[in-house]
C-alpha positions as CSV (number, residue, x, y, z in Angstrom):
1,M,4.5,12.8,-2.8
2,P,5.8,15.0,-5.6
3,E,6.8,13.5,-8.7
4,N,10.4,13.5,-10.1
5,V,11.7,15.1,-6.7
6,G,15.4,13.9,-5.8
7,D,16.7,12.6,-2.4
8,Y,18.5,15.8,-1.6
9,R,16.8,18.3,0.7
10,L,17.2,21.2,2.8
11,M,15.1,21.1,5.7
12,D,14.0,23.4,8.3
13,R,15.0,22.2,11.9
14,R,11.2,21.7,12.8
15,V,11.0,19.0,10.1
16,V,14.1,17.4,11.2
17,D,12.9,17.1,14.6
18,V,9.5,15.7,13.6
19,I,11.0,13.1,11.4
20,K,13.8,12.1,14.2
21,S,10.9,11.7,16.7
22,L,9.1,9.1,14.7
23,P,9.9,5.8,16.4
24,E,9.8,3.7,13.2
25,K,12.8,1.5,12.3
26,D,12.0,0.7,8.8
27,R,11.7,4.1,7.2
28,F,10.9,5.0,3.8
29,M,12.2,8.5,3.6
30,K,10.8,9.7,0.5
31,G,7.3,9.5,2.1
32,L,8.4,10.6,5.5
33,F,9.7,13.7,4.1
34,C,6.5,14.7,2.8
35,W,4.5,13.1,5.7
36,P,4.5,15.9,8.4
37,G,2.6,18.3,6.1
38,F,5.1,21.3,6.4
39,S,5.1,23.5,3.4
40,N,7.9,23.0,0.9
41,I,9.2,24.4,-2.1
42,T,10.7,22.6,-5.2
43,I,13.7,24.0,-7.2
44,E,13.6,22.8,-10.7
45,F,16.8,22.2,-12.5
46,V,18.3,20.3,-15.5
47,R,19.8,17.0,-14.6
48,L,23.0,16.4,-16.4
49,E,24.0,12.8,-17.4
50,R,26.0,10.6,-15.1
51,A,29.7,11.5,-15.7
52,S,31.1,8.1,-14.7
53,G,29.9,4.7,-13.7
54,D,26.5,3.0,-13.8
55,T,23.6,3.2,-11.5
56,K,23.5,0.6,-8.7
57,F,19.6,0.2,-9.0
58,N,18.3,-2.6,-11.2
59,Y,14.8,-3.3,-11.9
60,W,14.4,-5.8,-8.9
61,S,15.9,-3.0,-6.6
62,L,13.4,-0.5,-7.9
63,W,10.7,-3.0,-7.6
64,N,11.5,-3.7,-3.8
65,F,11.7,0.1,-3.3
66,A,8.3,0.6,-4.8
67,L,6.9,-2.3,-2.7
68,N,8.4,-0.6,0.4
69,G,6.9,2.6,-0.5
70,I,3.4,1.2,-1.2
71,T,3.4,-0.8,2.1
72,S,4.7,1.9,4.2
73,F,2.0,4.4,3.5
74,S,-1.0,2.2,2.1
75,S,-3.2,-0.7,2.9
76,V,-4.6,-0.8,-0.6
77,P,-2.9,-4.0,-1.7
78,V,-4.3,-5.9,1.3
79,R,-7.8,-4.2,0.7
80,M,-7.6,-5.4,-3.0
81,G,-7.5,-9.2,-1.5
82,V,-11.0,-8.6,0.1
83,Y,-12.5,-7.3,-3.1
84,L,-10.8,-9.8,-5.4
85,G,-12.0,-12.6,-2.9
86,L,-15.7,-11.2,-3.2
87,L,-15.3,-11.0,-7.1
88,I,-14.2,-14.6,-7.3
89,S,-16.9,-15.8,-5.0
90,L,-19.5,-13.9,-7.0
91,F,-18.0,-15.4,-10.2
92,A,-18.3,-18.9,-8.6
93,F,-21.8,-18.4,-7.6
94,V,-22.8,-17.2,-11.0
95,Y,-20.9,-20.0,-12.6
96,G,-22.6,-22.5,-10.4
97,V,-26.1,-21.3,-11.3
98,W,-25.2,-21.4,-15.0
99,V,-23.7,-25.1,-14.6
100,V,-27.3,-26.1,-12.9
101,C,-29.1,-24.4,-15.7
102,K,-27.0,-26.0,-18.5
103,T,-27.2,-29.4,-16.7
104,L,-31.0,-29.3,-16.6
105,I,-31.3,-28.2,-20.1
106,T,-28.7,-30.2,-21.9
107,G,-27.5,-32.8,-19.5
108,V,-24.3,-33.7,-17.9
109,D,-21.1,-33.5,-20.1
110,V,-18.6,-34.9,-17.7
111,P,-20.0,-36.0,-14.2
112,G,-18.5,-34.1,-11.1
113,C,-16.3,-31.6,-13.1
114,A,-18.5,-28.6,-13.0
115,S,-19.5,-29.2,-9.5
116,I,-16.0,-29.4,-8.2
117,M,-15.0,-26.6,-10.3
118,V,-17.6,-24.5,-8.8
119,A,-16.6,-25.7,-5.3
120,I,-13.1,-25.0,-5.5
121,L,-13.6,-21.5,-7.0
122,F,-16.1,-20.6,-4.4
123,L,-14.0,-21.9,-1.5
124,G,-11.0,-20.2,-2.9
125,G,-12.9,-16.8,-3.1
126,V,-14.1,-17.2,0.3
127,Q,-10.5,-18.0,1.8
128,L,-9.1,-15.1,-0.2
129,F,-11.8,-12.7,1.2
130,F,-10.9,-13.7,4.8
131,L,-7.2,-13.6,4.1
132,G,-7.7,-10.1,2.8
133,L,-9.9,-9.1,5.8
134,L,-7.2,-10.7,8.2
135,G,-4.9,-8.5,6.3
136,E,-7.0,-5.5,6.9
137,Y,-6.6,-6.1,10.7
138,I,-2.9,-6.6,10.5
139,G,-2.6,-3.4,8.4
140,R,-4.4,-1.4,11.1
141,I,-2.0,-3.1,13.8
142,Y,0.9,-2.0,11.6
143,K,-0.3,1.5,11.7
144,E,-0.6,1.5,15.6
145,V,2.8,-0.1,16.0
146,K,4.4,2.8,13.7
147,N,3.0,4.9,16.5
148,R,3.1,8.0,14.4
149,P,1.4,11.1,15.8
150,I,-2.0,11.8,14.6
151,Y,-1.2,15.4,13.9
152,I,1.5,18.1,14.7
153,V,0.5,21.3,16.3
154,K,2.4,24.6,16.0
155,K,2.1,26.6,19.1
156,T,3.4,30.2,19.2
157,I,4.6,31.3,22.6
158,G,5.8,35.0,22.5
159,D,8.5,35.1,19.8
160,T,9.6,31.5,20.1
161,V,7.8,28.6,18.1
162,K,7.6,25.1,19.6
163,D,6.4,22.1,17.9
164,H,4.3,19.5,19.9
165,L,3.8,16.0,18.9
């Protein structure tokens, strides 16, 4: 998506028809305007200060808007859960090896504390990994349910142009 682009657009009928044909109910329009891949032109202008009133967008609204945009077009947040789970499990394994080596060399500081910590970290990492994996599947289901066309073909027949979805 282009940066610093406003919400007001002049669109060709083909773009409007493609966007209207999408069966989605929860639409992130800033992303959907760019999604069909038609060429676009940006007209730059100087924004004047607001003449009166205040914006109705607060930080919480902007945060929710950003989350809506991220989740509408990306499964990266869910995938981060997989990687974070692997990282925590790896950390727990390394920590467990360190605890065993330290116990063999110096003895036990507090009985049971280190082993419980290793077990909790490892199992937490494994749970986070599988939760992220489950999220990956749900993300793929979400993409299928949106039922967006894989591509848009522009076919020229004589002098008329038809878009086939």
